[in-house]
C-alpha positions, -999 to 999 in steps of 0.1 A, spaced: 306 75 -28 287 70 4 301 36 17 279 11 32 273 7 65 265 -21 89 239 -20 117 233 -54 128 219 -74 107 215 -45 81 234 -34 53 225 1 40 237 13 7 231 41 -18 222 36 -52 256 41 -63 273 22 -96 294 -6 -80 273 -8 -47 251 -39 -55 215 -24 -40 191 -45 -57 158 -50 -45 129 -73 -56 93 -65 -47 85 -66 -16 49 -71 -16 25 -103 -22 0 -76 -37 -12 -87 -76 -1 -65 -103 -26 -48 -112 -42 -39 -146 -41 -3 -136 -9 -7 -120 6 -19 -156 -14 10 -172 1 36 -152 38 20 -156 32 24 -195 20 57 -191 51 70 -171 74 48 -195 57 70 -228 61 108 -203 97 102 -185 115 120 -212 123 144 -182 143 119 -169 182 125 -169 208 102 -168 237 117 -142 273 106 -149 298 116 -124 338 121 -128 360 131 -102 396 129 -99 413 111 -72 445 102 -64 473 92 -88 469 59 -107 488 30 -96 493 14 -126 502 49 -146 518 73 -118 513 99 -145 478 98 -149 451 103 -122 426 78 -112 388 90 -117 360 79 -99 327 74 -114 292 72 -108 256 70 -122 226 85 -112 193 99 -121 179 137 -123 145 151 -130 140 176 -152 114 204 -137 106 242 -138 115 263 -108 87 290 -98 103 318 -116 98 294 -145 136 281 -147 143 247 -158 164 232 -130 175 191 -128 167 178 -94 185 152 -79 206 138 -46 234 150 -36 256 118 -32 257 112 -65 276 146 -75 305 125 -54 318 136 -19 335 170 -35 309 177 -62 331 211 -68 360 191 -83 335 169 -102 329 169 -136 289 162 -140 277 149 -177 242 147 -182 221 130 -211 186 130 -225 178 106 -248 205 113 -272 220 144 -267 245 146 -234 263 181 -219 277 192 -188 257 205 -158 267 229 -133 260 229 -96 230 257 -88 231 243 -50 232 215 -30 221 206 3 241 176 18 222 171 53 187 168 32 208 147 4 198 169 -24 210 189 -53 202 212 -80 217 215 -114 213 230 -147 224 229 -179 225 250 -216 188 254 -232 199 230 -261 202 200 -243 165 204 -230 148 213 -264 115 193 -266 115 178 -232 87 178 -211 93 188 -178 83 164 -148 56 172 -126 58 178 -86 34 177 -56 50 195 -28 22 192 -6 28 171 25 2 144 22 15 111 17 -2 82 35 12 44 46 -7 25 16 0 47 -15 8 34 -49 38 49 -58 63 40 -90 102 44 -90 117 55 -122 152 59 -133 185 42 -148 193 16 -122 224 4 -133 224 26 -165 191 18 -180 158 25 -180 134 10 -158 101 16 -139 86 -5 -110 61 -3 -85 57 -7 -46 37 9 -17 47 35 7 54 14 40 62 41 67 68 76 70 91 97 93 110 64 99 144 66 94 166 70 128 192 54 118 229 66 127 223 95 103 220 135 117 194 142 90 158 147 100 136 118 98 106 136 90 126 143 52 119 106 38 97 82 33 95 46 31 87 24 2 94 -14 -9 90 -5 -44 115 -23 -60 151 0 -67 185 -6 -78 217 16 -81 217 44 -104 183 52 -90 195 78 -67 181 109 -77 149 96 -95 116 101 -90 91 83 -71 53 92 -86 17 85 -75 -9 75 -96 -14 107 -109 20 104 -127 34 139 -104 68 135 -85 59 130 -45 96 120 -34 133 115 -48 149 79 -45 180 82 -20 186 46 -3 180 18 8 185 -10 35 188 -48 28 197 -72 46 211 -98 16 222 -63 -8 183 -83 -22 152 -69 -13 147 -45 13 130 -8 26 136 17 0 141 54 14 131 88 -7 132 120 1 94 137 0 90 166 -29 76 188 0 112 187 15 126 200 -19 97 226 -23 107 239 13 143 243 4 144 253 -29 147 290 -23 178 282 -4 191 260 -30 182 285 -58 205 311 -40 234 289 -47 262 275 -31 263 250 0 232 251 19 236 248 59 214 243 89 211 255 124 222 230 147 207 232 184 222 214 209 196 196 222 170 174 211 130 169 218 102 153 219 63 156 225 53 151 260 30 116 251 62 103 239 82 106 269 87 76 297 73 82 332 108 77 347 121 105 326 95 129 329 93 125 370 133 124 373 140 155 352 110 176 363 106 166 397 65 162 391 43 134 392 36 117 359 15 124 334 23 160 325 -3 185 332 -2 199 297 9 185 265 36 203 244 75 198 236 99 189 261 137 193 258 153 153 258 184 156 255 212 184 258 242 175 237 268 201 243 283 216 275 288 249 256 277 279 277 248 284 249 234 249 261 240 253 295 204 268 299 187 241 289 177 213 309 158 181 301 124 184 309 121 217 300 89 228 277 96 242 245 70 274 240 81 292 214 115 302 191 123 335 173 149 339 147 148 378 135 115 383 122 107 347 121 83 335 152 70 301 158 50 290 188 60 252 192 32 227 195 47 199 175 76 179 176 79 179 138 66 214 132 99 231 155 125 208 140 111 218 101 113 256 111 143 253 121 158 232 93 135 248 66 132 287 78 163 296 99 197 301 84 228 298 105 245 326 124 209 340 126 203 356 163 173 342 180 153 337 213 141 305 230 110 307 255 110 276 278 90 271 307 104 251 338 78 242 363 54 271 366 83 296 350 86 310 316 123 317 311 136 338 278 173 329 265 193 340 237 205 320 210 
C-alpha cells in the first residue's frame, strides 16, 4: 500500500481501502442535464468495470502466531481488448500491493469472480495489465479506449469505479495538464489533473470523456483535508504507448538518464549566462541540459547549458525539439542496457558521446 505523504499543507493519498481520500465536487458549475444523461448512460454500459481485491500475506499475525497476517486492498480495473483482440484488464500497479508477485488477485464482474494473473506491470507509470479466465468475461462488453493525446483543460470527464467497494460515477473537469511535479520520479506528462470527485477504491478506474471513451486511469489525489482536492489520472495515451512492453510480460523498466532538461525558453537569464558564458537570450531555441545528477564517468561529459540536439539508441533516432518529446522518447521507446549516442551542442561545437 502506498503511504500518505505530507507536503507542507498537502496530504497526498492514493485510492486504497483504509486510506481516507474522499473528494467532494470541486466546481461551482451547474449539474447539467447533459452531464446527468451521460452519467446514466455510463452506468448502463460499465459492466466492463472489474472490482479488484488483492490479498497479500505479510508478517505473522500477532494475535495468532500460527497464521500470517493478510494485507487487503481494493481497486478498480477496466476490461478492454488489446491490439491483438485479446481481453485484458487495465489498472494501476499500486492496487496490486507492494509485492504483487506474491499477492492473490481476485477480480469480480457482476456476480462472477475469479483469480487474475499479471500480464505485465510498470511501477514507474503505475500501470498494470491483468488477464482472467475467459468464462469470467462472457457477456461483458469491453470498454472503448481513446489513446490519442488531445486532452484539453476544461474538458468534461466522468470518473467511475468502486470507491469504498461500491459502484459510483461522478463528473468534473480537467483542470491541468502536465502538472504533477511533486517528489515522485514519474514524468509529469503521464498525468492529467481533474477535480472529478473520487474516493478510496477508485484507483484503476476509468476517466471517460463525453463519448464515454476511456481517456485516463484514476491514480491518486492531493487534498488539504482528505476531502476535496485534485485528482491525478494516468493518460490512456501513456497506456497505449506502453502496451507493447506490458504485453511482453514481467516488470517494465525504463532508462534513467543522469541529467534533466528544460526548454531554453524556460531557463532563467542567470542560469543561461552562468553556464554558457553568453549573453541572454539564447540565440536558438531548443532543449538544454539543466541539472546533472550523477558523478559517474557516463555523466561527466554532460554539462548544464549544453543543447541536446539528437539521441540515438540502436536503430531509433530522435531529433530533439521539445522537452516532452525527448522525455517521451526515452521513457516509451528505449529499453535499459541499449547502447546509444547523445549529440550535444556546446557553444558552436557539436559533440557526440556514447551512452
